[in-house]
VMD Tcl script that draws the C-alpha trace (Angstrom):
set ca {
  {87.69 97.95 117.68}
  {85.45 95.56 115.88}
  {81.89 95.56 114.73}
  {82.04 91.79 114.60}
  {82.07 89.65 117.72}
  {83.81 86.81 115.99}
  {86.53 85.65 118.32}
  {89.31 84.69 115.92}
  {89.52 88.05 114.25}
  {93.15 88.62 115.17}
  {92.75 92.37 115.42}
  {95.40 94.42 117.06}
  {95.81 98.00 118.05}
  {99.34 99.30 117.99}
  {101.08 102.56 118.42}
  {102.48 102.14 114.98}
  {99.31 103.12 113.20}
  {96.88 106.00 113.36}
  {93.88 103.71 113.16}
  {92.98 100.27 114.39}
  {94.73 97.74 112.23}
  {92.99 94.51 111.53}
  {94.52 91.66 109.61}
  {93.14 88.26 108.72}
  {94.86 85.63 110.79}
  {93.54 82.89 108.59}
  {91.37 84.25 105.85}
  {88.71 81.74 104.86}
  {88.19 79.79 101.60}
  {84.55 80.00 100.54}
  {82.51 78.50 97.84}
  {82.55 81.31 95.33}
  {80.00 79.58 93.20}
  {77.41 80.02 95.92}
  {78.48 83.58 96.56}
  {78.03 84.53 92.93}
  {74.36 83.64 93.22}
  {73.57 85.32 96.54}
  {73.09 88.85 97.66}
  {75.40 90.70 99.97}
  {72.98 90.12 102.80}
  {73.42 86.38 102.47}
  {77.02 86.87 103.59}
  {77.50 85.24 107.01}
  {80.26 87.70 107.92}
  {77.98 90.65 107.20}
  {75.10 89.13 109.14}
  {77.32 88.59 112.18}
  {78.54 92.16 112.08}
  {75.02 93.53 111.77}
  {73.98 91.54 114.85}
  {76.95 92.56 117.01}
  {76.41 94.99 119.89}
  {79.18 97.23 118.47}
  {77.14 97.82 115.34}
  {73.87 98.26 117.24}
  {75.34 100.96 119.49}
  {76.90 102.58 116.44}
  {73.52 102.74 114.71}
  {71.83 104.21 117.79}
  {74.58 106.80 118.10}
  {74.30 107.69 114.42}
  {70.54 108.13 114.78}
  {71.02 110.46 117.73}
  {73.65 112.40 115.77}
  {71.17 112.99 112.94}
  {68.53 114.11 115.44}
  {71.01 116.53 117.01}
  {71.86 118.01 113.60}
  {68.16 118.72 113.03}
  {67.76 120.43 116.41}
  {67.77 124.18 116.86}
  {70.96 125.45 118.49}
  {68.94 126.85 121.35}
  {67.32 123.51 122.16}
  {68.17 122.50 125.76}
  {68.74 118.86 124.80}
  {71.01 119.53 121.82}
  {74.28 119.28 123.75}
  {73.19 116.11 125.59}
  {72.06 114.50 122.34}
  {75.44 115.24 120.74}
  {77.24 113.97 123.82}
  {75.26 110.73 123.98}
  {75.79 110.06 120.28}
  {79.50 110.81 120.71}
  {79.80 108.31 123.57}
  {77.85 105.61 121.73}
  {79.90 106.00 118.55}
  {83.33 106.70 120.02}
  {83.09 105.49 123.61}
  {85.18 102.40 122.92}
  {87.94 104.52 121.38}
  {87.99 106.79 124.42}
  {88.12 103.77 126.73}
  {91.05 102.25 124.84}
  {92.83 105.62 124.87}
  {92.58 105.80 128.67}
  {93.59 102.16 129.06}
  {96.64 102.60 126.84}
  {97.50 105.83 128.67}
  {97.84 103.91 131.94}
  {99.96 101.34 130.11}
  {102.38 104.04 129.01}
  {101.22 104.20 125.36}
  {100.94 107.97 125.12}
  {100.83 108.55 121.40}
  {98.76 105.81 119.86}
  {95.92 106.37 117.41}
  {93.24 106.21 120.11}
  {94.93 108.98 122.09}
  {95.00 111.26 119.03}
  {91.39 110.51 118.16}
  {90.21 111.03 121.74}
  {92.18 114.24 122.22}
  {91.00 115.75 118.94}
  {87.32 114.92 119.44}
  {87.20 115.92 123.11}
  {88.90 119.15 122.09}
  {86.24 119.75 119.45}
  {83.56 119.36 122.13}
  {85.37 121.73 124.49}
  {85.25 124.54 121.94}
  {81.62 123.87 121.06}
  {82.21 122.15 117.70}
  {79.95 119.22 118.55}
  {79.19 118.09 114.97}
  {82.92 117.97 114.11}
  {83.70 115.91 117.20}
  {81.04 113.31 116.44}
  {81.80 113.33 112.70}
  {85.45 112.39 113.21}
  {84.42 109.36 115.27}
  {81.58 108.52 112.90}
  {83.69 108.38 109.74}
  {86.42 106.49 111.54}
  {83.93 103.82 112.65}
  {82.42 103.57 109.15}
  {85.92 102.97 107.78}
  {86.48 100.31 110.42}
  {83.21 98.61 109.51}
  {84.17 98.16 105.88}
  {87.68 97.17 106.87}
  {86.38 94.48 109.24}
  {83.96 93.22 106.61}
  {86.72 93.00 104.01}
  {88.94 91.14 106.46}
  {86.18 88.68 107.36}
  {85.42 87.97 103.72}
  {89.06 87.51 102.80}
  {89.38 85.16 105.76}
  {86.69 82.99 104.21}
  {88.82 82.44 101.11}
  {91.12 80.07 103.01}
  {88.90 78.37 105.59}
  {88.05 75.45 103.32}
  {91.71 74.67 102.98}
  {91.51 73.79 106.63}
  {89.21 70.94 105.63}
  {92.21 68.97 104.43}
  {93.49 68.73 108.00}
  {92.94 65.14 109.20}
  {91.13 64.76 112.49}
  {92.48 61.35 113.49}
  {94.60 58.37 112.52}
  {93.74 54.68 112.92}
  {96.95 53.39 114.49}
  {97.65 49.66 114.20}
  {99.04 48.36 117.51}
  {99.64 45.03 119.22}
  {96.35 45.52 121.06}
  {94.40 46.26 117.89}
  {93.30 49.40 116.15}
  {93.43 52.70 118.09}
  {92.08 56.07 117.00}
  {94.70 58.72 117.88}
  {95.68 62.23 116.92}
  {97.91 62.36 113.80}
  {100.51 64.29 115.80}
  {100.85 61.30 118.16}
  {101.87 58.87 115.40}
  {105.60 58.10 115.25}
  {107.73 57.31 112.21}
  {107.37 53.88 110.59}
  {104.08 53.23 112.37}
  {101.30 51.40 110.59}
  {98.01 53.20 110.11}
  {94.73 51.94 108.67}
  {92.88 54.16 106.22}
  {89.29 53.17 105.53}
  {87.22 54.19 102.48}
  {86.03 57.78 102.80}
  {88.73 58.80 105.33}
  {91.45 61.40 104.90}
  {95.01 60.17 104.80}
  {96.51 61.66 107.99}
  {100.24 61.25 107.28}
  {102.58 60.69 104.36}
  {103.58 57.08 103.89}
  {103.96 53.96 101.74}
  {101.15 51.47 101.10}
  {102.16 48.06 102.45}
  {98.78 46.42 101.91}
  {95.66 47.19 99.86}
  {94.56 48.86 96.66}
  {92.33 51.91 96.20}
  {91.66 55.17 94.39}
  {92.60 58.48 95.99}
  {91.02 61.89 95.64}
  {94.05 64.19 95.46}
  {92.17 67.28 94.25}
  {92.96 69.22 97.46}
  {96.68 68.77 96.75}
  {97.03 68.74 92.97}
  {93.78 70.33 91.79}
  {93.09 67.33 89.56}
  {89.58 65.90 89.75}
  {90.54 62.50 88.27}
  {91.17 59.98 91.12}
  {94.59 58.41 91.40}
  {94.90 54.64 91.37}
  {97.27 53.32 94.07}
  {98.39 49.90 95.22}
  {101.08 48.24 97.37}
  {104.38 50.14 97.30}
  {102.86 53.46 96.19}
  {103.50 56.68 98.07}
  {100.45 58.44 99.55}
  {100.29 62.02 100.76}
  {98.40 63.40 103.73}
  {95.36 65.43 102.78}
  {94.27 62.96 100.10}
  {90.98 61.12 100.55}
  {90.76 57.34 100.29}
  {87.81 56.59 98.03}
  {87.32 52.83 97.59}
  {89.58 50.24 99.24}
  {91.07 49.60 102.68}
  {94.73 50.67 102.93}
  {97.46 49.89 105.44}
  {100.17 52.53 105.28}
  {103.59 52.76 106.91}
  {104.29 56.36 107.84}
  {107.40 58.02 106.41}
  {106.99 61.46 107.99}
  {105.81 62.92 111.25}
  {102.64 65.00 111.14}
  {104.63 68.22 111.56}
  {106.61 67.37 108.42}
  {103.72 65.99 106.39}
  {102.41 67.47 103.17}
  {99.15 68.72 104.72}
  {101.03 70.46 107.55}
  {103.31 72.24 105.11}
  {100.33 73.50 103.11}
  {98.48 74.71 106.20}
  {101.60 76.43 107.49}
  {101.98 78.33 104.22}
  {98.37 79.48 104.42}
  {98.42 80.50 108.07}
  {101.60 82.55 107.80}
  {100.66 84.32 104.61}
  {98.42 87.04 106.08}
  {101.27 88.79 107.92}
  {102.95 89.82 104.67}
  {102.29 93.54 104.37}
  {102.77 95.60 101.26}
  {105.39 98.36 101.18}
  {102.61 100.94 101.15}
  {101.16 99.51 104.37}
  {104.59 99.49 105.98}
  {105.13 103.13 105.01}
  {101.83 104.17 106.61}
  {102.77 102.31 109.78}
  {106.11 104.08 110.08}
  {104.52 107.40 109.10}
  {101.91 107.21 111.84}
  {104.53 106.28 114.42}
  {106.17 109.69 114.07}
  {103.18 111.71 112.89}
  {101.05 111.23 116.00}
  {103.53 112.63 118.55}
  {104.45 115.40 116.09}
  {100.83 116.57 115.87}
  {100.28 116.41 119.63}
  {103.49 118.30 120.43}
  {102.80 120.90 117.72}
  {99.31 121.49 119.11}
  {100.74 122.00 122.60}
  {103.31 124.48 121.31}
  {100.62 126.28 119.33}
  {98.54 126.67 122.47}
  {101.23 127.92 124.86}
  {104.07 129.58 122.94}
  {102.20 132.53 121.36}
  {100.79 133.74 124.72}
  {104.30 133.62 126.14}
  {105.97 135.65 123.39}
  {103.16 137.75 121.91}
  {101.84 140.71 123.87}
  {98.22 140.60 122.67}
  {97.90 136.83 122.47}
  {95.28 135.29 124.70}
  {95.73 131.77 126.00}
  {92.04 130.94 125.43}
  {92.23 131.96 121.76}
  {95.38 130.02 121.00}
  {94.19 127.01 122.99}
  {91.08 126.97 120.80}
  {93.27 127.21 117.71}
  {95.39 124.29 118.90}
  {92.29 122.18 119.33}
  {91.14 123.10 115.82}
  {94.60 122.11 114.61}
  {94.23 118.72 116.31}
  {90.87 118.07 114.66}
  {91.99 118.92 111.14}
  {95.36 117.15 111.51}
  {94.01 113.71 112.36}
  {94.75 111.60 109.25}
  {92.65 108.62 110.25}
  {90.86 108.53 106.89}
  {94.23 108.23 105.15}
  {95.50 105.50 107.44}
  {92.25 103.52 107.31}
  {92.07 103.77 103.53}
  {95.39 102.01 102.94}
  {94.72 98.70 104.71}
  {91.07 98.91 103.69}
  {91.99 99.10 100.02}
  {94.23 96.05 100.35}
  {91.72 94.05 102.36}
  {88.99 95.07 99.95}
  {91.12 93.96 97.03}
  {91.85 90.62 98.68}
  {88.18 90.13 99.55}
  {87.04 91.10 96.05}
  {89.52 88.69 94.51}
  {88.46 85.85 96.78}
  {84.82 86.50 95.86}
  {85.81 85.64 92.30}
  {87.73 82.54 93.33}
  {91.19 84.15 93.42}
  {93.30 83.60 96.54}
  {95.71 86.47 97.33}
  {97.86 85.52 100.31}
  {98.91 89.01 101.40}
  {98.92 92.73 100.64}
  {102.49 92.54 99.35}
  {101.42 90.12 96.64}
  {98.51 92.36 95.66}
  {100.80 95.35 95.33}
  {103.25 93.31 93.27}
  {100.60 92.96 90.57}
  {101.40 96.53 89.61}
  {104.69 95.41 88.07}
  {103.93 91.81 87.15}
  {105.44 90.44 83.94}
  {104.79 86.73 84.54}
  {101.50 84.99 85.35}
  {101.22 81.41 86.55}
  {97.97 79.47 86.17}
  {96.70 76.22 87.58}
  {95.17 74.07 84.86}
  {92.21 72.04 86.12}
  {89.21 74.16 87.01}
  {91.04 77.38 86.17}
  {91.94 77.18 82.51}
  {89.84 74.07 81.97}
  {86.29 73.24 83.01}
  {87.40 70.69 85.59}
  {84.72 68.31 84.35}
  {85.63 65.34 82.19}
  {83.57 64.77 79.05}
  {83.54 62.38 76.14}
  {85.31 64.08 73.23}
  {85.25 61.27 70.64}
  {83.96 57.74 70.08}
  {85.62 55.17 67.83}
  {83.70 52.03 66.81}
  {85.37 48.78 65.66}
  {84.36 45.31 64.51}
  {81.12 46.38 62.84}
  {79.73 48.21 65.86}
  {78.39 51.77 65.72}
  {79.37 54.72 67.88}
  {75.94 54.47 69.49}
  {76.63 50.83 70.40}
  {80.01 51.64 71.95}
  {78.65 54.53 74.02}
  {75.60 52.50 75.09}
  {77.63 49.49 76.23}
  {80.04 51.75 78.10}
  {77.21 53.65 79.84}
  {75.45 50.42 80.84}
  {78.66 48.92 82.14}
  {79.40 52.05 84.19}
  {75.80 52.38 85.40}
  {76.59 51.69 89.06}
  {79.95 53.49 89.24}
  {80.53 56.97 90.70}
  {83.98 57.34 89.22}
  {84.40 60.74 87.44}
  {85.10 58.96 84.15}
  {82.00 56.80 84.58}
  {79.92 59.90 85.30}
  {81.20 61.59 82.14}
  {80.18 58.55 80.06}
  {76.70 58.47 81.58}
  {76.29 62.19 80.89}
  {77.25 61.64 77.25}
  {74.64 58.89 76.87}
  {71.48 60.98 77.08}
  {69.02 58.10 76.70}
  {67.55 56.21 79.67}
  {69.59 53.26 80.91}
  {66.68 50.88 80.63}
  {68.63 47.64 80.58}
  {69.64 46.12 83.90}
  {73.14 44.79 84.40}
  {74.07 41.49 85.97}
  {77.24 40.12 87.54}
  {78.53 43.68 87.97}
  {82.07 43.85 89.24}
  {84.29 46.89 89.72}
  {87.93 46.06 89.04}
  {89.93 48.61 91.06}
  {92.57 50.22 88.89}
  {91.29 48.56 85.73}
  {87.62 49.27 85.04}
  {84.30 47.42 85.33}
  {82.88 44.10 84.22}
  {79.18 43.34 83.72}
  {76.77 41.01 81.97}
  {74.47 43.02 79.69}
  {71.79 41.44 77.47}
  {73.49 38.11 77.91}
  {76.84 39.41 76.72}
  {79.98 39.96 78.76}
  {81.01 43.62 78.66}
  {84.29 45.13 79.82}
  {84.94 48.87 80.10}
  {88.28 50.13 81.33}
  {91.84 51.17 80.63}
  {94.77 49.65 78.80}
  {95.77 47.59 81.83}
  {92.38 45.87 81.68}
  {92.99 44.78 78.09}
  {96.41 43.45 79.01}
  {95.08 41.59 82.03}
  {92.28 40.00 79.97}
  {94.58 39.29 76.98}
  {92.46 41.39 74.62}
  {94.10 42.29 71.32}
  {94.36 46.01 70.74}
  {96.44 48.71 69.08}
  {98.20 51.11 71.45}
  {97.05 54.71 70.99}
  {99.35 57.73 71.25}
  {97.14 60.32 72.89}
  {97.31 62.52 75.98}
  {93.63 61.95 76.74}
  {92.06 59.25 78.87}
  {90.93 56.23 76.85}
  {88.10 53.91 77.93}
  {88.07 50.66 75.94}
  {84.84 48.73 75.46}
  {85.09 44.97 75.03}
  {82.11 42.81 73.97}
  {82.45 39.04 74.37}
  {86.22 39.21 74.47}
  {86.54 41.38 71.36}
  {87.42 45.09 71.34}
  {84.28 46.89 70.13}
  {85.66 50.42 70.30}
  {86.88 53.09 72.64}
  {85.95 56.50 74.01}
  {88.27 59.48 74.38}
  {87.68 61.48 77.57}
  {89.29 64.81 78.36}
  {88.96 67.95 80.42}
  {88.16 70.71 77.95}
  {89.40 74.33 78.16}
  {86.91 76.96 79.30}
  {85.27 79.00 76.57}
  {86.91 82.22 77.76}
  {90.39 80.84 78.53}
  {91.79 81.51 75.04}
  {90.53 85.10 75.03}
  {91.82 85.65 78.59}
  {95.32 84.47 77.65}
  {95.26 86.66 74.54}
  {94.13 89.66 76.63}
  {97.00 89.16 79.09}
  {99.50 89.06 76.28}
  {97.99 92.27 74.89}
  {98.53 93.91 78.31}
  {102.24 93.23 78.05}
  {102.55 90.08 80.16}
  {105.79 88.60 78.92}
  {105.49 85.08 80.27}
  {102.44 82.88 80.95}
  {103.05 79.59 82.75}
  {100.67 76.69 83.38}
  {101.20 74.43 86.41}
  {99.37 71.14 86.86}
  {99.51 67.84 88.67}
  {98.24 66.19 85.48}
  {100.44 64.11 83.18}
  {102.72 65.88 80.69}
  {100.92 64.76 77.54}
  {97.56 66.08 78.71}
  {99.13 69.28 80.04}
  {100.93 70.09 76.76}
  {97.78 69.45 74.78}
  {95.81 72.02 76.79}
  {98.71 74.47 76.67}
  {98.86 74.21 72.88}
  {95.13 74.89 72.62}
  {95.46 78.02 74.75}
  {98.66 79.38 73.28}
  {100.77 78.80 76.42}
  {104.41 77.90 75.84}
  {105.64 77.37 79.41}
  {104.29 74.25 81.15}
  {105.19 72.44 84.39}
  {103.32 69.12 84.79}
  {103.06 66.24 87.28}
  {103.56 68.61 90.22}
  {102.77 68.28 93.92}
  {102.43 71.06 96.52}
  {105.85 70.33 97.98}
  {107.62 70.65 94.62}
  {109.38 73.97 94.05}
  {109.35 75.18 90.46}
  {112.02 77.58 89.24}
  {110.56 79.84 86.56}
  {113.55 81.03 84.61}
  {113.13 83.87 82.17}
}
mol new
graphics top color blue
foreach p $ca { graphics top sphere $p radius 0.5 }
foreach p [lrange $ca 0 end-1] q [lrange $ca 1 end] { graphics top cylinder $p $q radius 0.2 }
display resetview
């Protein structure tokens, strides 16, 4: 039973539980930054539930139940008010109990709930009958809400799934489904498109956004002969790629498969409740039947009506739906609460495992670090000032949207009042422009080598942007992703809690990774990783 009318809820009712069990088929990934700054009523999942007819009937039934409680016991409409509220609140449970009964499911949770509440009505305990259904539905509401919110923590991962592939054929370019592309086919990837399949570049040069795979915000420069992975985004140039894997075996498919199959992993506590309810429900029903009929058979003064009433009371008080709802609800609530804070928990078993954790593994970029590149130092040469070097670099990068270019323009707080001429972006190298009549180059070490500019090689893990004025190196800027202000204290707090091993994983280069790890006090580092790489964390 669901308050939400969202189709892909993947809710199931089984005889193995005492309450409706709902599990997120594919929990969604949401933008937690937006959620931090919105109220609970801005939640789309909550809004959908509040608008569903399940919730509306529940509210009407609850209102009638309150009215009935305020009525005098002698009021002629009291019974009918209780009955109507009972049907509005628990009518769906009764319907499912009857349906399952005809299907041969005699002792499921709906049967126990229906039998107990109908029994309460038969002995005149109307408030108890409605209350059992009421609290059960309230538990379901919060459970469904937690499931919907946890589902949102993965949805955005689905954005990495490519929608199409531009297949190169003898008859020209054809747009096809990635699953229809065979091995060693040639596909065309245009700027702004997702790479649909793993392959090797046979023609072209570009920069790739691999953040969905590696977590690194710095684009990757690729050219002919380089391997590209599905799920990456082609940013600048046109690429022709020869596929090396089918779509089913591609990197993006492997990631999506891991996500989609994660929600079925139940914690041991959940499994215990499932097995418990499987035997508890028939035990309670059989015990109630024996309580009703055995005493009148063997006791001289025992009346069937009295003991039948007692058996019904026994049924009402023996229904452990609150217990069974609370277990999955606590796990779903924990998963939803974690996802609200940007933490993806892929199953209840993983959440339970936190109770005995002794090792914690962190991603680097955006988790331990800010995920935003910034200029950390400026070195001036050949009589230039730091202001000159930063200004020339900012002017040269004025028209670029590269993350490094953006970091330079942020560092230069003054207006870029000078226009640039003969601007040229050199893919994989940097930029070239004519500024105030002088030729300016801003780029990496490969740019200096290509232009035969004399320089001294620097030993640093950070990104270096060299600035060349009229063929002479004027200076350079050091750009790095800085640790978050609270990362050091967080690592120290974990160590104080008894965490024996803290590991940092990153797709970044080793030099940069070890620098950040040293700043944070982390001794175990795995760098230059991809999603398909398995890391063995030995004690």
